[in-house]
C-alpha positions, 0 to 999 in steps of 0.5 A: 601573386594570383596563383599564390592566393588561389593556392591558399584559398584551395588549402583553406577550403580543403582544411574547412571541408576536412573539419566538416567531414572528418567527424562523420568519417570516424563517427561510427568508430568512436561511438562504438568504441565508447559504448564498448569501453563503458559497458563491457565491464559494468553491472549497469545499463549505460546509454545516451540519447544522442551524440555529436562529433566536432572539430570546431568546438575544440580545434585543433582537437577532436570533440565528442559530446554525449547527450542524455547519458544515463547509468541505471543500476541493475540488481540489487538496486534495480531501476535506480538512477546512479547518474544522469548527465545531460551533456558530457563532453570529451576532448580527444587528441586529433592525431590519436583519432586518426591513428585509431589505436588509443584515443588520448583524453585531454579535457572533460566537461560535465554539465548539470550532472545528477549523481545518486549514491546509495549504500544499504545497511549491509554495506552494498553500494550502488556505485560498485558496478564494475564486474570482476575481471575474468581469470586468464589461463597460462603462466603469463598474462598481459594487461589489456590495452585500453581504447583511451589514454589519460592525457588530462589537462582540464576537468570542469563540472557545472550545476551538479546535484549529488546525493549520498545516502549511506544507511550503514553510517546513518549519513545523508548528504545533499549537495546542490549547485555544485561547480568544480574546476581542476587544471593540471597535467596528468601526463607528468609524474609530478604536477600541481593541481589547481582546483576550485569547488563551490556548492550553493547548498549543503545539507548533512544529516548524521544519525538523524541530526541535521548538522548542516542545512542549506549551507553555502560552501566554497573550497580553493585547493592547490595540491602538489600531486606525486602521481608516481607515489600517490602522495598529495600535498595540500598547500594553504587551502581554504574552505568557506562554510557560509561566513566561516573560513577554515584553512587547512594544509598537510598531506594525504598518501594513498597506499596500494591496498587502499589505506590512507596516511593523513597529516592534516591541520586546520584552523579558523582564519577569522576570529570574529564571533559573527563568523561562527553565527553564520552556521546557525541557519535561523540567524544567517537567513535573517538580516545577517549583514545588519547583525551587531556582534562582538566576541572572539572565535577560535576553531582548530584541530588536526588529523594524524595517522593511518586510516584503514578498514580497522583503524582511524587516525588520531584527531583533535577538534577545539572550539572556543568562543569568548564574550560573544554578543549579538543584537539585531539593530531594531530590537531592544535586547541582546544575547550576551556573555556567550562562552563556549569551550569544547574539546574533542580528542581522539589519540587513535586506535580504539574509538573507545579512547574518544573524549568529548568535553564541553566544559563551558556553555553559557549565555544571557538572553534578555536577562535569562541565564542559561548554562550547561556542561557535558563530558563523555568518555569510553563511548564504545565500551561503557559510556561515562557521562557527566553534565548539567543544565540549569536555566530559566527562559521567559519565552515571551522575551525571545522576540526582544532578541530575535525578529519574529513575525507576530504569528510566530511569537512564543510565550511561557516559562521554561525552568530546567535544573538537571544534573547527572553522572555515571556509566551506562552499565549502571542503567543497563544493569539497573544499578540506579544507586550508582548513577546520579540523575536528579532534577526537573523540567517545568513548563508553564503557560507555554504558547506555540503558534505553528503552521504545522498544525491547524491550531496553536499549542498551549501547555498550561503546565507540565512537570517532568522529574528526572531519576536514573530509573525513569522520567516521572511525568507528574502532570501535563495539561495542554490544548491545541485549539479547542482540543484538550489533553492531559496525561500522567505517567512515567517513561523508562529506559530513556538513557539507553534509548537516547545514547544507544539502541535501547527501547524507550518504555512508558506507561501513560494515562491520557484524558480528554473532554474533546479531541478532533483528530483533524486538528492534530494532523499537519495543516497541509498533509498532502504535499504536491505530487512530483512528476517522475520520469526516467532519465531517458524520458526527461531532461532532468533527474527525479528530484529526491527529498531529504529524509527529513522532508520525506518524513514530514509528508504522507503517512505518519511513520511510527518510531522504532525502539519504543514501547508505550502503553496508553490508557485512554479516557476520552469523552468525545473524539471527532474523526473527519465527520465521525463523532465518538464518545466515551472512548476508553481502552488501551493503545500500545505503540511498539515496533513501528506500529500502533495496536488498539486493544479493545477500545470501547466507544459510543458512535452514531447512537450505537456502540463499538468495540475496536481492536486492530493495528497500524503498522509502518514497518514499510513506511512507504506503504503502511498496513492497517488491520481491524477487528470491529464489533458495531451494534445498533448503528443508524444505517444512513448515518453510517453511510455519511460517516464511513467511506467504505460503506459509501463506496461499496453499499450506497444503497445505505443512503436510502435505507432507514433502520439500524444494523449490527456488524462484526468484521475483520479486515486488512488493507494497505494505506496510501499517503493520505492514510486512506485504504488502498481498496484493491488490497482490502481483504476481510469478512464479517456478518451484518444484521439489521432491524426492520428496515425501509428502502425506497427510491433505489435505482435497482428496485425502481427498474425491477418494479417497472419490469414486473409492473409492481409499483410496491417494489419502489418502497420496501418495508421489510423485516430483519436482514441477516447476511455474511460478506467478504472482501477479496482484493477489494471486491465485496462478495455478499453471500445469498441471504433472504428478505421478506416484504409483505407477502413476498420474499426474495433471496439475493447474493452477488458482488460489488467491485472497486469500479462500482460494477455489480453482479447480483442474482435475485430470486423473488417469490411473488403471489400470483395476485400481484401480477397484472391482468395480462400476465395472469391471462397468459398463465391461465391460458397455459393451464387450460391448454395443458389440461386439454391433453387429459391433465387436471392441472391448476396454477399455484398461488405463487410465482418465482421470478429470477432477476439478474442485476448488472451494470454499476451501482449508479446505473444498474441493468436488470433482467427478469425471467421466470424462475423454477418451481412456479406453482404446481408443475404441469408436467408433474400433473401429467406424470401423476395422471399416467400413474393413476391410470396404470394403477386403475388397470392393475386393480381391474386385472386383480379383480378379474383374477379374483372372480375367475378363482371363485368360478373355478372353486364352484366348478370344482365342487360339482365335479372334481375331475372337471375342476382339475381340467377347467383349472388347467384351461382357465390358467391358460386362458388367464395367461392369454388374457394377460398377454392381450391386455398387456399388448393393449396397454402398450398400444394405448401407452404409445398412442397417448404418448404421441398425442401428449407430445403433439398436444404439447407442441400445439399448445406451445405454439399457440401460447407463444403467439398469444404471449407476444400480444401481451408485452415482454413479461408475458413473452418471457414467461411463455417462452420459459414455460413452453420450453419446459412444457415440451421438454417435460412432455417428451420425458413424460411420454417416454416414461408412459411407454416405459411404465406400460412395458414394465406393467405389461411384463408384470401382468404376464408374470402375475398371470402365470403365477396365478395360473399355477396357483389356480391349478394347485388350489384346484388340486387341493380342493379336489383332493379335499372334495374327494376326501369329503366324499 
């Protein structure tokens, strides 16, 4: 017996060890096969953060769990998350794992999946990620064997979130809290599938209309599946939407080409009016259980026929409500006599055969009767409409039939009496006589308290008259808080706009005595930011808002297919902290943009003319373009009112005066309607009156460096400058300013991070400098004159300043600029040239004297004249050569002496400058460098000029000698002739 238990114990131990070890033996094989199987044929990046293998979770089968499974699209949906599954469990047949050929899949469990399906207007779907199979060569081919075989018996999904956004069908669906269970045996050709689906919240939007909003849904479906023939029979299934129960049965046959053969019928399983009311969100969410109701409900219909890419099956939908009644228990009045009869019929084939007949819709609400009817046919070719709306509603009585908070109470009277009949072609072809449309809509003393705006809406009166050609806005007088607004005008092409893709056109004249734009903005225009992370980085997917939610947040999107021209006469407009008066001009709303056409206004005690465009073709990042002329605006007021001035030129806060500017600019806008500054581009010009600038960091530092306190408060004449924005950086072209007897030229740039780089050249009278600086300059002059110059310092000195750092903490560096007074080196050059000129004049004078001597001798003796002339000519040449040699020697000696004296003066100047502070040292350093360079250059020029003069003197002497001999011969001939 002991041996038996010992053997049993060993067996249990071996089995236990095997259960622990086997997953790790096959871990790498399974993971590799899973990744290969998933990725080898998909146009997406499929990955997971972790995995585990176990026999314990699904013994005696094998469990494979993926954690953080993500499917991320590639182009054309680059970066979109198609699916994110935190936990994905597969149960595999254990023996198939041992064999290693084809794994048999038994169960699938998915926890908290996020699925985001997108379809573009062109029909491209982000779930279409399967790559086309490669063609095979040869006459025969075999299907590739799969690493998995479907032996599925159970599928479960818990707490899923599914988004379906189809732009091609203008359909959006959001399913939250999705639970799904399905059981059946997929190994059989015929099986029964038992499914259960529940959804906590369903939202469906079609063509901009929200048909379902946060509706609870539950589906119990029993399906007989003929898997061999792809025929699925639905047996007494039930769908619940809130408290509306609909049963349906029939069959769905799938064709090999993807077509479907549908035979379905459905009908409401409850006949109470209350079940229908559960589909109204406002009623279902407000004490629905305590609601008193009566009346009957009937919903039924069918779907029959083939559903293909080119045709739709026939269908019919019938809705009937008789003698509906509802009353909240604590309210005095009821809604009674609710009668609805609606029939939608489509016999199949062409959708132009669809008809919609709302033959009856009527109710009485707290004594107010409302009735309507509508008939539609030929919706695809030439829609024909017939209908009417008639009724009067005292809005103050709504609180008697529906529980409202005091802050939500409505008041006012609305009266409608409208009837219409005709075809759309009559409107489109402007055959208005063939379309009947008469009636009016009146509103009086309407009050609407809303949390969306900062103040309630009050419409004193409004009247809209209907005709086939246009809607005539006879009058509109309204207030939003303190804001008043009135308008008249007409709206055209409204029928094609609402029923097809027509463009809504209108011309309105708007007037207001006071309009605060802030009061017209949403009360909470900035929604809380949502942290976004990639699936691989966080345990939950990026939250996605519905289109309606998205539209209500961020920048204001301008609708498409409208073209309105608004002529404005606004006495006062407040925008943020800016007050505008007498705002007149045109505003055009068209093509998802607002265009401003020469709006004239008075602002900040000046005037402005504004043109521009606010473009929302890309609503995620709208664009603004602005052309503006502003005249005689107070500078400090502009600083307080314009964010761009405050950001780029904070010096305006400490500047007194007025300015005029003309500029154009373009920029992207963020979701708070503020400029994205690094996208700001444009240019313009600015002119000022006489202005005063004081207590500015830059000028304060400059004043301290130059020891000139006057620079801390500048009273200057008009400024005229040009500027340009390039990718958010402000570039200021060099411009001149004048202050007292000083002047300056300034230019540079200011960046987004408020770093700056400006160059300034100041021309300052020498008398403005302190004694130490002037002593250095005077010593420099004295030393320079020791080398033979006659230099005198000018009355002005140029100082160059480099301004860097930031606007709040600038760095200022100064050093002498070029052209400070009369240049010492220029004086040296001039002295050398004067010396050469004196030498030239002396030589010329000597030559003239010798010519006179030659003439005298010639008269005494003709022959002697000739001989002496020849001797004198030789002597002139020799003398010229001697003088030239002396001139060259003197020039070389003067050049070397000038350079040596300049070096000594430079050394002495630097020693003295270091004793007198950084300004003196900086001035001396720059001066000595320039002095040495110019001395070298002058010395070289002295030698070159002397050489040139020497050559010139010798040539001149030779020419003179020849001339002397010729002249002597002529005189000799004349003397001989006379004699």
